[in-house]
C-alpha positions as CSV (number, residue, x, y, z in Angstrom):
1,X,-30.2,-17.7,-25.3
2,X,-27.1,-15.7,-26.1
3,X,-26.9,-13.8,-22.7
4,X,-27.2,-17.2,-20.8
5,X,-24.6,-18.7,-22.8
6,X,-22.1,-16.2,-21.6
7,X,-23.3,-15.6,-18.0
8,X,-23.9,-19.1,-16.8
9,X,-20.4,-20.5,-17.8
10,X,-18.6,-17.4,-16.5
11,X,-20.4,-17.3,-13.2
12,X,-19.8,-21.1,-12.8
13,X,-16.0,-20.5,-13.4
14,X,-15.8,-17.6,-11.0
15,X,-17.8,-19.4,-8.3
16,X,-15.8,-22.5,-8.4
17,X,-12.6,-20.5,-8.5
18,X,-13.7,-18.6,-5.5
19,X,-14.9,-21.6,-3.6
20,X,-11.5,-23.4,-4.2
21,X,-9.6,-20.5,-3.0
22,X,-11.8,-20.2,0.0
23,X,-11.3,-24.0,0.8
24,X,-7.5,-23.7,0.3
25,X,-7.4,-20.6,2.7
26,X,-9.6,-22.1,5.3
27,X,-7.8,-25.6,5.5
28,X,-4.4,-24.2,4.7
29,X,-3.9,-26.1,1.5
30,X,-1.1,-24.4,-0.4
31,X,-2.1,-25.8,-3.8
32,X,-5.5,-24.2,-3.4
33,X,-4.6,-21.0,-1.4
34,X,-4.5,-17.5,-2.9
35,X,-1.7,-16.1,-0.6
36,X,0.7,-17.4,1.9
37,X,3.1,-15.5,3.9
38,X,6.5,-16.3,5.2
39,X,8.3,-14.0,7.6
40,X,12.0,-14.9,8.6
41,X,13.9,-11.7,9.7
42,X,16.9,-13.6,10.5
43,X,17.6,-14.5,6.9
44,X,16.7,-11.1,5.7
45,X,13.3,-12.0,4.2
46,X,10.7,-9.8,5.7
47,X,7.7,-10.7,3.4
48,X,7.0,-13.1,0.7
49,X,3.6,-14.1,-0.9
50,X,2.5,-16.2,-3.7
51,X,-0.5,-18.0,-5.0
52,X,-1.7,-21.1,-6.8
53,X,-3.1,-21.1,-10.4
54,X,-4.7,-24.4,-10.0
55,X,-8.2,-23.1,-8.9
56,X,-8.0,-20.8,-11.9
57,X,-7.5,-23.8,-14.2
58,X,-10.2,-25.7,-12.6
59,X,-12.5,-22.7,-12.9
60,X,-11.7,-22.6,-16.7
61,X,-12.5,-26.3,-17.0
62,X,-15.8,-25.9,-15.0
63,X,-16.8,-23.0,-17.2
64,X,-15.9,-24.9,-20.5
65,X,-17.9,-28.1,-19.2
66,X,-20.8,-25.9,-18.3
67,X,-20.9,-24.2,-21.8
68,X,-20.6,-27.7,-23.5
69,X,-23.6,-28.9,-21.5
70,X,-25.6,-25.9,-22.3
71,X,-25.0,-26.3,-26.0
72,X,-26.1,-29.9,-26.0
73,X,-29.2,-29.1,-24.1
74,X,-30.0,-26.2,-26.5
75,X,-29.3,-28.5,-29.6
76,X,-31.6,-31.2,-28.0
77,X,-34.3,-28.5,-27.2
78,X,-34.3,-27.2,-30.8
79,X,-34.6,-30.7,-32.3
80,X,-37.7,-31.2,-30.4
81,X,-39.5,-28.3,-32.0
């Protein structure tokens, strides 16, 4: 059970983070996109990039909730035995 308690919440967090970044880039949502570029040579700015941390925070929350659900289910299963 120890290996599952690490890998399932971690994979849920990584999957949800990747999915949110993909949705943000696909639909051009700046709050969910990883990179966005602005080029304006007339003002002297050749390249600018940035990214949102919101999908990472949501991924941490999803991983935390997944871990809590697994602990509750494991606790309920051990009480039945």
